[in-house]
N, C-alpha and C positions, 0 to 999 in steps of 0.2 A: 241557682240552686242544679246540684250535678241532677242525671238522670235516672229514674229507678233502676237498683238493680237487675241486672239483666238475668234472665231464669238459665241460666250454663252453671248457674254455680255447684257446685257439690262438696257433702260435708264427706270428710275419709279420716278415718284414723291415720292420725300423726305417724311416721316410719323414722329411721334415722337417715334412711336416701333424703328426707325434706329437711334435714337441718340446715344445709347450709343457707338453702333459699329462706327459712326461717330468719336465721341469722343477721341477712342482708337488710331484711326487714326491721327487725331486733333494735339494729346498730345507729338505726336512722329516727326510729320511731323513740327512744327511749336513751337519754342521757348517759344511764346508768344501767347495759344491758345486760340479759343474761347471758351465761359464756354457756358454748358448746356442752360445755360438763352436764351444768345444769338441767338444760334438754334431754339429752342422753341418760340422765339417770333418772328424770322423770320418767320415760317413757321403758324402761331396765325397771323400775318399781312400782311399774302395773298404774301409775295416774294415768287418771281417762284425758290423753292428749288427740286432737282434734288438729286439721288443717282446715279450710275453703279454699277449693280451686275456682277460680274464674278464666276458662278461655286455655283454660294449661296448665296456668303457673297461680303458685299462692298468692292467693291477697289476703289471708288471715288466719288465726292461731288461738287456741286457749289452753293452758295448761291446766286440769281439776285434781287435785287430790281430793279422795274417800276415805272419811272416818266412820266406822259404825253409821249413825244417823243424821251425820254434818259432811257436808260437802265445802272446800275452800278452793276460792279460784286463785290458781297461782300468777296465771299468767295471763293476759287476753293481749293481741294485738293485731292491727289494722294496716295492710301499708297506706302508705304516704298517700298514694293517688286514688285509692279505693275511700278514705275517707269522707268522712258528711254525705255516703250514698246511702245506707242504713244496713251496714254489713257487720256494726260491731252490735246494734242491737239483733241482728240473727245470730252471730255467735255466740249472744250472750241466752237467749233462748235455749241454742242448744245445748249449750252449757247448764243451762236449768234443765236440760230435758234429763243431760245426761246425770246428773246429780239425784235427781229423780228417779230414775231407773236405778241409778245405784243404791235407791235405799234411802238417801237424803232427805232430811223434813227442812233442812236449815240449809241457803247456801251463804259464806263468810268470804269477805274480801276484804284487801286492803286501798287505799285510793290516796293518790296523794292531794292534799287541799289544793296546791294551786292545780290539779288538772281539773280545769274547769268544765272542758266537754266529757270526761268521762263520769266524772259527780254530776253530772245532769242527764248521761245515760241511767247511770245507776238510779237516782232518784224517780228518772221515768218509769223505773220498773218496780218502786217498791220498795226499795233498801233503805235502810234508815241506819239511821250511825248509833253505833252501842257502845264505842269506847275511842280511845285514842293510846297510839305507840306513840311515842315520844322518840323523836331524831332516828324512826324506824330504814330511813332510805338514806343512801350518800348523796349528797346535793354540792353545786359547784362552791359554795359558802358556806360549805361544813353538814349540816345535816338536816333533814328534813321529815319532821312526823307523818302518821299514817292516821289516816279515819280509817276505824274498823267497822263496817256495815256490815247488815245482816238482812236476807229476805227471807220467811217461810217458805217453801216450795207448796205451799198445800194452795198459796191464795190463786187469787185467778191473776190470769199471765197476760199483759201489755201488750 
């Protein structure tokens, strides 16, 4: 098991200057990564975009879209060498806090059924499946479905 998170982690708003570092992570952890334009559009569109810095380098990030009383977690990523140390949970907690602060009562997200680690994290935090999007994700052999998960934000934190 990896050591606990070091106390020097910082959560900071994402800026355009962060995109190159984010793309290096994105391309290593996702088979079909977001493009530079996806991140630029998210920042420019006013989405809640955050990074986590550890020792001066970006260790993780997320993009959250707020709409009236709902928030949608569009993307979340953790650098490969930081996975398994609790950073995904820390990012998810911060996303939930950002959604609450933005007035959302519910947080929604999509996840690949094949992403067992992410599913375990989301279930630990009380997310429940509310739908299925057929053929949502590109995959090596064609398309993969997405599970649509939701969690009320008034619930007790995990």
